[in-house]
C-alpha positions in Angstrom: 0.0 0.0 0.0 1.1 3.6 -0.7 2.1 6.1 1.9 -0.1 9.2 1.6 0.0 12.7 2.9 -3.2 14.4 4.1 -3.3 18.2 4.5 -6.5 19.4 6.3 -6.9 22.1 8.9 -10.3 20.8 10.1 -9.4 18.3 12.8 -12.7 16.3 12.4 -12.3 15.9 8.7 -8.6 15.1 9.0 -9.3 12.4 11.7 -12.1 10.9 9.6 -10.0 10.6 6.4 -6.9 9.3 8.2 -8.8 6.7 10.2 -10.7 5.4 7.1 -7.5 5.2 5.0 -5.6 3.4 7.8 -8.4 0.9 8.1 -8.0 0.4 4.3 -4.3 -0.5 4.9 -2.7 2.8 3.9 0.1 4.5 5.9 -0.8 8.1 6.4 1.1 11.3 7.4 -1.4 14.0 8.4 -0.7 17.7 8.9 -2.9 20.7 9.6 -1.1 23.6 7.8 0.6 24.3 4.5 3.9 25.1 6.3 3.9 21.5 7.8 2.9 20.1 4.4 5.7 21.9 2.6 8.2 20.8 5.2 7.1 17.1 4.8 7.3 17.4 1.0 10.8 18.8 1.2 11.9 15.7 3.1 9.8 13.0 1.6 8.2 12.0 -1.7 4.6 10.9 -1.7 2.9 9.1 -4.5 -0.5 10.6 -3.5 -1.2 13.8 -1.6 -4.7 14.8 -0.5 -5.1 18.5 0.4 -7.7 21.0 1.2 -7.5 24.2 -0.9 -8.2 26.9 1.6 -6.0 26.2 4.6 -4.2 29.3 6.0 -2.2 32.1 4.4 -1.2 29.6 1.7 -3.4 27.2 -0.2 -3.6 23.7 -1.5 -2.3 25.1 -4.8 1.0 25.7 -3.0 0.9 22.1 -1.8 0.2 21.0 -5.3 3.1 22.9 -6.7 5.5 21.6 -4.1 4.3 18.0 -4.5 4.6 18.0 -8.3 8.1 19.7 -8.1 9.2 16.9 -5.7 7.7 14.1 -7.8 6.2 15.0 -11.2 4.2 11.8 -11.1 2.7 12.6 -7.7 -1.1 12.4 -7.8 -2.6 15.4 -5.9 -6.2 15.3 -4.9 -7.6 18.6 -3.9 -10.8 19.1 -1.9 -12.8 22.2 -0.9 -16.1 23.5 0.3 -15.6 26.7 -1.7 -15.0 25.7 -5.2 -14.8 28.2 -8.1 -14.0 28.0 -11.8 -10.7 29.8 -11.1 -9.5 27.3 -8.5 -10.4 24.3 -10.6 -8.7 25.8 -13.6 -5.6 26.6 -11.6 -5.6 23.1 -10.1 -6.0 21.6 -13.6 -3.2 23.7 -15.0 -1.0 22.7 -12.0 -1.5 19.0 -12.8 -3.9 18.0 -10.0 -5.2 14.5 -10.4 -8.7 15.3 -9.3 -10.8 17.9 -7.4 -13.4 16.8 -4.9 -16.2 18.9 -3.4 -16.9 18.8 0.3 -18.7 17.2 1.9 -17.9 14.0 0.1 -18.7 10.4 0.5 -15.7 8.7 2.0 -16.1 5.8 -0.5 -15.8 8.3 -3.3 -12.5 9.6 -1.9 -11.3 6.0 -1.8 -12.3 5.4 -5.4 -10.4 8.6 -6.4 -7.3 7.2 -4.6 -7.6 3.9 -6.3 -7.8 5.6 -9.7 -4.7 7.6 -8.8 -2.8 4.4 -7.9 -3.9 2.8 -11.1 -2.8 5.8 -13.2 0.6 5.7 -11.5 0.9 2.0 -12.0 0.2 2.4 -15.7 3.3 4.8 -15.8 1.8 7.1 -18.2 4.7 9.1 -19.6 2.9 11.2 -22.1 1.6 13.8 -19.7 2.0 17.4 -20.9 4.1 19.8 -18.9 1.6 22.2 -17.3 2.5 25.7 -16.2 2.1 26.6 -12.5 -1.2 28.1 -11.3 -1.9 31.6 -12.3 -3.2 34.3 -9.9 -6.7 34.1 -11.3 -9.3 36.7 -10.5 -12.6 35.8 -9.0 -15.8 35.7 -11.1 -19.5 35.2 -10.7 -19.2 31.5 -11.4 -19.5 30.5 -7.8 -20.7 27.3 -6.1 -19.2 24.5 -4.2 -21.9 21.9 -4.7 -20.8 18.6 -6.3 -22.8 19.5 -9.4 -21.0 22.8 -9.8 -17.6 21.3 -9.2 -18.3 18.8 -12.0 -19.2 21.8 -14.3 -15.9 23.5 -13.4 -14.0 20.3 -14.2 -15.7 19.8 -17.5 -15.3 23.5 -18.5 -11.6 23.5 -17.5 -11.0 20.4 -19.7 -12.9 21.6 -22.7 -11.8 25.3 -22.6 -8.3 24.8 -24.2 -9.8 22.9 -27.1 -12.0 24.1 -30.0 -14.7 21.7 -29.3 -18.3 22.8 -29.7 -20.1 22.9 -26.4 -23.9 22.9 -25.6 -24.8 24.5 -22.3 -28.2 23.6 -21.0 -30.1 25.1 -18.0 -33.1 27.1 -16.9 -33.3 30.8 -17.5 -31.1 32.6 -15.0 -28.8 29.7 -14.1 -25.7 31.4 -15.7 -25.3 29.7 -19.1 -23.6 32.8 -20.7 -21.3 33.0 -17.7 -20.1 29.4 -18.3 -19.7 30.2 -22.0 -17.6 33.3 -21.1 -15.4 31.3 -18.8 -14.8 28.7 -21.5 -13.8 31.5 -23.8 -11.7 33.2 -21.2 -9.5 30.1 -20.6 -9.2 29.2 -24.2 -6.5 30.1 -26.7 -9.0 32.6 -28.2 -9.2 34.6 -24.9 -7.8 37.7 -26.5 -10.2 37.6 -29.5 -13.9 38.6 -29.5 -16.6 36.8 -27.6 -19.9 37.5 -29.3 -23.2 36.3 -27.9 -26.4 36.3 -30.0 -29.9 35.6 -28.8 -31.3 33.4 -31.7 -34.8 33.4 -30.1 -35.1 37.2 -30.4 -34.3 37.3 -34.1 -37.2 37.1 -36.6 -36.9 33.9 -38.8 -36.6 36.0 -42.0 -33.6 37.8 -40.6 -31.6 35.0 -38.9 -29.5 34.2 -41.9 -28.4 37.8 -42.5 -27.9 38.4 -38.8 -25.5 35.4 -38.5 -23.9 35.3 -42.0 -24.2 39.0 -43.0 -25.7 40.5 -46.2 -24.5 42.4 -49.2 -25.9 45.8 -50.3 -29.1 45.3 -52.2 -29.6 41.7 -51.1 -33.1 42.6 -49.8 -35.3 45.6 -49.3 -33.6 48.0 -47.0 -30.1 46.6 -47.4 -28.4 49.9 -48.2 -24.9 48.7 -47.4 -22.8 45.6 -46.9 -23.5 44.2 -43.4 -21.1 41.9 -41.5 -22.8 39.0 -39.7 -22.3 38.0 -36.1 -20.2 35.0 -37.0 -17.7 37.0 -39.1 -17.5 39.7 -36.4 -16.3 36.9 -34.0 -13.6 35.7 -36.4 -10.7 34.0 -34.5 -12.8 34.3 -31.4 -15.9 32.6 -29.9 -19.6 33.0 -30.8 -22.4 31.9 -28.4 -25.6 30.9 -30.1 -28.0 31.4 -27.2 -31.5 29.8 -27.4 -30.3 27.5 -30.2 -33.6 25.5 -29.9 -35.6 28.5 -31.3 -33.9 28.4 -34.8 -36.4 27.3 -37.4 -35.9 24.2 -39.5 -35.5 26.0 -42.8 -32.2 27.6 -41.5 -30.9 24.7 -39.6 -29.4 23.0 -42.6 -27.4 26.2 -43.4 -26.1 26.3 -39.9 -25.1 22.6 -40.1 -23.2 23.3 -43.3 -21.4 26.2 -41.6 -20.4 24.0 -38.7 -19.1 21.3 -41.0 -17.2 23.6 -43.4 -16.6 26.7 -41.4 -17.7 28.8 -44.4 -20.4 31.5 -44.5 -22.1 32.9 -47.5 -23.6 36.4 -46.8 -27.1 36.9 -48.2 -26.7 38.0 -51.8 -23.1 36.8 -52.2 -22.1 34.5 -55.0 -19.5 32.7 -53.0 -18.7 31.9 -49.4 -15.8 32.9 -47.2 -13.9 31.0 -44.5 -14.1 32.0 -40.9 -12.3 30.7 -37.9 -14.8 30.7 -35.1 -15.4 28.5 -32.1 -19.1 27.9 -31.6 -20.8 27.5 -28.2 -24.6 27.0 -27.9 -27.0 27.5 -25.0 -30.6 26.6 -24.5 -33.3 26.3 -21.8 -35.3 23.8 -23.9 -35.4 20.0 -24.0 -33.3 19.6 -27.2 -33.8 15.8 -27.4 -37.6 16.3 -27.3 -37.3 18.9 -30.1 -35.4 16.3 -32.1 -37.9 13.6 -31.3 -40.7 15.9 -32.4 -39.0 16.7 -35.7 -38.5 20.4 -34.8 -34.8 20.2 -34.6 -32.5 18.4 -37.1 -30.9 15.3 -35.5 -27.7 15.8 -37.5 -27.3 19.4 -36.4 -27.9 18.3 -32.7 -25.2 15.7 -33.0 -22.8 18.3 -34.5 -23.5 20.8 -31.8 -23.6 18.3 -28.9 -19.9 17.4 -28.8 -19.6 18.3 -25.1 -22.7 19.0 -23.0 -22.8 20.9 -19.8 -26.0 21.0 -17.8 -26.4 23.7 -15.1 -28.7 22.6 -12.3 -31.3 25.1 -11.1 -30.5 26.9 -7.9 -33.2 25.1 -6.0 -31.2 21.9 -6.5 -28.0 23.3 -5.1 -29.2 25.5 -2.2 -25.9 25.0 -0.4 -24.5 27.5 -3.0 -26.9 30.2 -1.9 -24.7 31.5 1.0 -21.6 31.8 -1.3 -23.6 33.6 -4.0 -25.5 35.8 -1.6 -22.3 37.0 0.1 -20.6 37.6 -3.3 -23.4 39.7 -4.5 -23.6 41.5 -1.2 -20.0 42.5 -1.4 -20.4 43.6 -5.0 -23.3 45.9 -4.3 -21.9 47.2 -1.0 -18.9 48.3 -3.0 -21.0 49.7 -5.9 -23.4 51.7 -3.7 -20.9 52.5 -0.9 -23.1 50.7 1.6 -22.1 48.4 4.5 -25.1 46.1 4.6 -24.7 42.9 6.6 -26.5 39.6 5.9 -27.8 38.2 9.2 -28.1 34.4 9.9 -31.9 34.6 9.8 -31.7 36.4 6.5 -29.4 33.8 5.1 -31.7 31.0 6.2 -34.6 32.7 4.5 -32.7 32.9 1.3 -31.8 29.2 1.5 -35.4 28.2 2.1 -36.7 30.0 -1.0 -37.2 28.0 -4.2 -35.7 30.6 -6.6 -37.7 30.1 -9.8 -35.6 32.8 -11.4 -32.4 31.0 -10.3 -29.1 32.9 -9.7 -30.3 36.0 -11.7 -33.2 36.4 -9.3 -31.0 36.0 -6.3 -28.6 38.6 -7.7 -31.4 41.1 -8.2 -32.9 40.5 -4.8 -29.6 40.9 -3.0 -29.1 44.2 -4.9 -32.5 45.4 -3.7 -31.8 44.3 -0.1 -28.4 46.0 -0.1 -29.9 49.3 -1.2 -32.9 49.2 1.2 -31.3 47.5 4.2 -32.6 49.2 7.3 -29.7 49.9 9.8 -27.5 47.9 7.5 -29.1 44.6 8.6 -30.6 42.1 6.2 -32.6 39.7 8.3 -35.4 37.2 7.6 -38.1 39.9 7.7 -36.3 42.0 5.1 -35.8 39.0 2.9 -39.5 38.0 3.1 -40.7 41.6 2.4 -38.5 41.8 -0.6 -39.7 38.4 -1.9 -43.3 39.4 -1.3 -42.9 42.6 -3.2 -41.2 40.8 -6.1 -43.9 38.2 -6.3 -46.7 40.7 -6.0 -45.6 42.5 -9.2 -45.4 39.4 -11.3 -46.0 35.7 -10.5 -42.6 34.0 -10.9 -42.3 31.5 -13.7 -39.9 28.6 -14.2 -38.6 29.4 -17.6 -38.4 32.1 -20.3 -40.8 29.9 -22.4 -43.4 30.1 -19.7 -43.0 33.8 -19.5 -43.5 34.1 -23.2 -46.7 32.0 -23.1 -48.1 34.2 -20.3 -47.3 37.4 -22.2 -49.0 36.1 -25.3 -52.1 35.1 -23.3 -52.3 38.6 -21.8 -51.9 40.4 -25.1 -54.5 38.2 -26.9 -56.9 38.8 -24.0 -56.3 42.6 -24.3 -56.9 42.6 -28.0 -60.0 40.4 -27.9 -58.2 37.7 -29.8 -57.2 39.9 -32.7 -53.9 38.2 -33.8 -52.8 40.9 -36.1 -53.0 43.6 -33.4 -51.5 41.2 -30.9 -48.5 40.6 -33.2 -48.0 44.4 -33.5 -48.0 44.8 -29.7 -45.6 41.9 -29.2 -43.3 43.3 -31.9 -43.3 40.2 -34.0 -44.6 39.2 -37.4 -48.1 37.7 -37.6 -46.8 34.5 -39.0 -44.4 34.2 -36.1 -47.2 34.6 -33.7 -49.2 31.9 -35.5 -46.2 29.6 -35.3 -45.8 30.3 -31.6 -49.5 29.7 -31.0 -49.3 26.4 -32.8 -46.2 25.4 -30.8 -47.8 26.1 -27.4 -51.2 24.7 -28.4 -52.9 28.0 -27.5 
């Protein structure tokens, strides 16, 4: 059995991990600080090191760096209750074997150790030299739940590639944030990142919006117009609400993805563009495919890597991290000193968050501005939630909000679809298509 080093400042966690590993037959050295860990690593070489990330004035990334310098084949397993995209990316760049979210099942930790031993036994000698961890800034991609850590890991692995990624999740979960982080940690980071909301573009204009158009190509085209995809050349384009693209344009999009060539409307020939494509949706894409509303071959071409962001109600343990992040952000913006009380935090965690992270962000901003005596307690949270819900009944998805708005406008116009389309700002045929889709 291997001799392991465990670095953990929490005595209870440290004792639990050490006791379990010793029962499994491992010899274990355990320390409570990074200074002790660095001292042990200067004297000994360990095949496997298990370290918390946030320990004292130094972090598990320093332990990772020291362990890998001592033995490039050392498998370092990092664990934390405060995971972020930045720490996972730094850990990945530093050569960490795996990254585990706390609290964890002890059997899962053992499985990770077994995999590390197997990888070492295989003596893989084709590992890339990875630069040391950068001093990465914090972002709004926050969460320490197991589901979020898996997202960080997947994003950190796919970011350096040019693979197409589909990001799925309810409205307000942070799909564009994930896309921006993938771009930020890619080789295209210094080039444009261009998001486009496909669902907000009229079907007749989607081709010219994405591919561009030449002067005179259609009525009103008084000049050459560069499309979104060409404007993102050498960078990344995010096709948001990809499920709203109509069938008659889907083939052209598929052809572009295959050949990386666009043909502006009215052009006789195409032009090559170098763009990485990310896609996002809040819809059930497989159901759209099954219903014949989305091309299966296009879905296969887009769905190289799939990231699913869970709704906030399924990861309520992330609410405190997010709430404190937004509180600090808005305290700084408005020069306030609001404090989130325990009762207020509990009230936030108990709420279901139909609008997900975006709703939490807006609520915390409101609470920061209106905090009486600088205190945000349960009563303040409940009053803010009641005020928010009284203005408009919360809905689960953007699609539901659209259905409700169409219902209201049709009721106000007495069922006059032409007038309703004018008020909604869409073409009449678009309204008919939406009515058919939602069976209204």
